[in-house]
C-alpha positions in Angstrom: 36.5 -33.4 0.3 34.2 -30.7 1.8 31.3 -31.6 4.1 28.0 -31.9 2.2 26.3 -28.9 3.7 23.3 -27.2 1.8 23.4 -23.6 0.7 20.1 -22.0 1.2 19.1 -18.3 0.1 16.9 -16.6 2.9 15.7 -13.9 0.4 12.4 -15.6 -0.1 11.9 -16.1 3.7 12.6 -12.4 4.1 10.7 -10.9 1.2 8.4 -13.8 -0.2 4.8 -15.1 0.6 3.7 -17.8 2.9 4.6 -20.4 0.3 8.1 -19.1 -0.1 8.5 -18.8 3.7 7.4 -22.5 4.1 9.7 -23.7 1.3 12.8 -22.1 2.8 11.9 -23.3 6.2 11.8 -26.9 5.0 15.1 -26.5 3.3 16.6 -25.2 6.8 14.9 -28.1 8.5 16.2 -30.6 6.0 19.8 -29.3 6.4 19.5 -29.3 10.3 18.0 -33.0 10.3 20.6 -34.4 8.2 24.1 -32.8 8.9 23.2 -30.2 11.5 24.6 -27.3 9.5 23.5 -25.0 6.7 25.0 -22.0 4.7 22.7 -19.2 4.6 23.0 -16.7 1.8 21.2 -13.4 1.2 20.5 -13.2 4.9 20.2 -9.4 5.3 23.5 -8.7 7.0 26.0 -7.0 4.3 29.4 -8.3 3.8 30.7 -4.9 4.4 29.3 -5.1 7.9 30.8 -8.5 8.5 34.3 -7.2 7.2 33.8 -4.2 9.5 33.6 -6.4 12.5 36.5 -8.5 11.6 38.6 -5.3 11.3 37.3 -4.4 14.9 38.1 -7.7 16.2 41.9 -7.3 14.8 42.1 -3.8 16.5 41.0 -5.3 19.7 43.3 -8.3 19.7 46.3 -6.3 18.6 46.1 -4.5 22.0 48.8 -5.4 24.6 48.0 -8.6 26.6 48.1 -6.6 29.9 45.4 -4.3 28.5 43.2 -7.1 27.3 43.4 -8.8 30.8 41.7 -5.8 32.3 38.6 -7.1 30.7 39.1 -10.8 31.8 36.3 -13.0 31.9 35.5 -14.2 35.6 31.8 -14.7 36.1 30.1 -17.8 34.4 26.7 -16.6 35.1 27.5 -13.4 33.0 30.0 -14.9 30.5 31.4 -11.7 29.1 34.9 -10.3 28.7 38.2 -11.5 27.4 39.8 -14.9 27.5 43.5 -15.4 26.9 45.2 -17.8 24.6 45.0 -21.2 26.2 42.6 -20.3 29.0 39.8 -22.2 27.5 39.9 -25.9 26.7 37.8 -29.0 26.0 40.0 -32.0 26.6 43.3 -30.0 25.9 44.9 -26.6 25.2 42.8 -24.5 22.7 45.2 -21.9 21.1 42.9 -19.0 20.7 41.9 -15.9 22.4 38.3 -14.3 22.7 36.2 -11.6 23.6 32.5 -12.1 24.5 29.8 -9.6 24.1 26.2 -10.0 25.5 22.9 -8.2 25.2 22.3 -6.7 28.5 25.7 -6.6 30.5 29.0 -5.5 28.9 30.8 -4.3 32.1 34.0 -5.9 30.8 34.1 -4.0 27.3 36.7 -1.4 26.2 35.6 2.2 26.8 35.0 4.6 24.0 38.5 6.4 24.7 40.4 3.2 24.4 38.7 1.7 21.2 36.3 4.4 19.6 33.0 2.8 18.4 33.8 -0.7 19.6 30.8 -1.1 21.9 28.2 0.7 19.8 29.2 -1.3 16.5 29.2 -4.7 18.2 25.8 -3.7 19.6 24.5 -3.0 16.3 25.8 -6.2 14.7 24.5 -8.2 17.7 21.0 -7.0 17.0 21.4 -8.0 13.3 22.6 -11.4 14.4 19.7 -11.9 16.8 17.2 -10.9 14.2 18.6 -13.4 11.8 18.9 -16.2 14.3 15.4 -15.9 15.5 14.1 -16.0 11.9 16.1 -19.4 11.5 14.5 -20.8 14.7 11.2 -19.6 13.2 12.0 -21.7 10.2 12.3 -24.8 12.4 8.9 -23.9 14.2 7.2 -23.5 10.7 8.7 -26.7 9.4 7.8 -29.0 12.5 4.0 -27.3 12.4 4.5 -25.9 15.9 3.5 -22.4 15.0 5.5 -19.4 14.1 5.9 -18.2 17.7 6.9 -21.3 19.2 10.6 -20.1 19.9 9.6 -16.6 20.8 7.8 -17.9 23.9 11.1 -19.3 25.3 13.5 -16.4 24.1 11.7 -13.5 25.6 14.7 -12.5 27.4 17.3 -14.4 25.4 20.9 -13.2 26.0 22.9 -14.6 23.2 26.7 -14.6 23.4 28.7 -13.1 20.5 32.3 -14.1 20.5 35.1 -12.5 18.5 37.8 -15.3 18.0 41.4 -14.8 17.3 43.6 -17.7 16.5 47.3 -16.2 16.7 49.8 -17.2 14.0 51.5 -20.2 15.6 54.2 -23.0 14.6 52.4 -25.9 13.1 54.5 -28.3 15.4 52.7 -26.7 18.2 49.2 -27.2 17.2 49.8 -30.7 15.7 51.2 -32.2 18.9 49.3 -34.1 21.6 47.0 -32.1 23.8 47.0 -29.1 21.8 44.6 -27.8 19.0 42.9 -24.5 17.7 39.8 -26.0 19.0 39.1 -29.5 20.2 36.2 -31.6 18.9 33.0 -30.4 20.6 29.2 -29.8 20.2 27.7 -26.3 21.0 25.5 -26.3 24.1 22.8 -24.0 23.3 20.0 -23.7 20.8 22.0 -22.7 17.7 25.0 -20.9 16.5 25.7 -18.4 13.7 29.3 -18.2 12.4 31.1 -15.9 10.3 34.5 -17.1 9.0 37.4 -15.4 7.4 39.1 -16.9 4.3 41.8 -18.9 6.1 39.9 -22.1 6.9 40.4 -24.9 9.3 36.8 -25.6 10.6 35.8 -29.3 10.1 32.6 -31.1 11.0 31.9 -34.7 11.8 28.4 -35.1 10.5 27.7 -38.7 11.9 30.1 -38.6 14.9 32.4 -41.4 13.4 35.5 -39.2 13.5 35.5 -38.7 9.8 35.8 -34.9 9.9 35.1 -33.0 6.7 36.0 -29.3 5.9 33.4 -26.6 6.4 35.1 -24.2 3.8 34.6 -20.5 4.1 32.0 -19.1 1.6 31.9 -15.3 1.1 28.6 -13.9 1.7 27.1 -16.5 3.8 26.7 -17.4 7.6 27.1 -20.9 8.6 24.6 -22.0 11.1 24.5 -25.2 13.2 22.4 -26.7 15.8 23.5 -27.0 19.4 22.7 -29.4 22.3 19.6 -27.9 23.7 17.9 -27.8 20.1 18.7 -31.3 19.6 17.1 -32.2 23.0 14.2 -30.0 22.3 13.3 -31.5 19.0 13.8 -35.0 20.4 16.7 -35.6 17.9 15.0 -34.4 14.9 17.9 -31.8 14.5 21.5 -32.9 15.1 24.0 -31.1 17.1 27.1 -32.0 15.2 30.7 -32.3 16.7 33.1 -29.7 15.1 36.8 -28.6 15.4 39.4 -26.2 14.2 42.5 -27.7 12.7 45.6 -26.5 10.8 44.5 -24.9 7.6 45.6 -26.3 4.3 48.6 -24.0 3.9 52.1 -24.6 3.3 55.1 -23.8 5.7 55.9 -24.2 9.4 53.9 -21.2 10.6 50.1 -21.2 10.5 48.5 -17.9 9.8 46.3 -16.0 12.0 42.5 -16.8 11.7 39.5 -14.9 12.9 35.9 -15.9 13.2 32.7 -14.5 14.9 30.2 -17.1 16.4 27.0 -15.8 17.8 25.4 -18.3 20.3 21.6 -18.4 20.9 20.3 -19.6 24.1 16.7 -20.0 25.5 15.7 -17.8 28.6 17.4 -19.1 31.8 14.2 -20.2 33.5 13.2 -22.4 30.4 12.8 -26.2 30.9 13.8 -28.0 27.8 11.5 -30.8 27.5 11.5 -32.7 24.2 8.8 -31.9 21.9 6.7 -34.9 20.8 4.5 -34.7 17.7 2.4 -37.9 18.2 0.9 -39.6 21.2 3.2 -42.7 20.9 6.5 -40.8 20.4 9.0 -41.4 23.2 11.0 -38.6 24.8 14.8 -39.3 24.4 15.8 -36.9 27.3 14.7 -35.8 30.6 14.0 -32.1 31.1 16.8 -29.8 32.0 16.8 -26.2 33.1 18.4 -24.0 30.3 20.1 -21.5 32.8 21.7 -24.2 34.9 22.7 -26.1 31.7 24.5 -22.8 30.3 26.3 -21.8 33.7 27.7 -25.5 34.2 29.0 -25.5 30.6 30.6 -22.2 31.0 32.1 -23.0 34.2 33.7 -26.2 32.4 34.9 -24.6 29.4 36.4 -21.6 31.0 37.9 -23.7 34.0 36.3 -21.4 36.4 35.2 -24.3 38.7 34.0 -27.9 38.7 30.8 -28.2 36.9 28.0 -30.7 37.9 28.4 -33.7 35.9 24.6 -34.2 35.2 24.5 -30.6 33.7 27.3 -31.1 31.1 26.4 -34.6 29.9 26.5 -34.7 26.0 23.3 -34.4 24.1 
């Protein structure tokens, strides 16, 4: 049985009046405060553009490993470049490879003569994702009556991380043995994540953190958006950062097919102090303030096994 995730049309937010915008904002908020996830359709990014990025990702990952390792991610403060299969893990070995693209620095990006159009096409898609993501955050600000520009003030220099993800075809018995997964259960650690999936499936969410994972099935024409840890802290638990994982898709046979996805992780400006918002004088803050930049670097160091991260910075929300 699939997870009970609402499907919300964004058309009225983009093209409607103030009442339309408030209605969509409330639908988005209701989804984020219940299961922490929402499917958004009519969001302004064409399926043709999404399909183009998936084709571009396949072209990149089809390159020989020795070529991809020329762009290997090494710096947690920049968090840009290539990561090989098995190099990232959160409690075991995740069988996937990825390429990270950023807003300001993409030094570890294939040159035009290697992959024509790669950087420019990703830059264009990145800009579309950033616009959509900021509009979704604007919905939360409207629903919580914080003012339309609340999140603008902490994202003036936001540097999201767009990730091209490839889960190679692999024997089912490898994935389903102890200590191996496509992605182990985890929560995202920024503000929110936009996720574009291919048709293969395998993503599951655990809405109440009880271990009862439900499929978040691919829906053509939608982007799946989820709350991350810093936004749960900032909203003082009004919005939920929900655990999720990627498991074997529901297919027959001993070999699992390759899978591609494109997450877009939105973070606040690095100097931002994430201090829970209270909406009444007697509301108790559930978390101590944390610095967004230190939080992000510490999590990146931990996830990519670049160094030992400070325990206080990677505590789960």
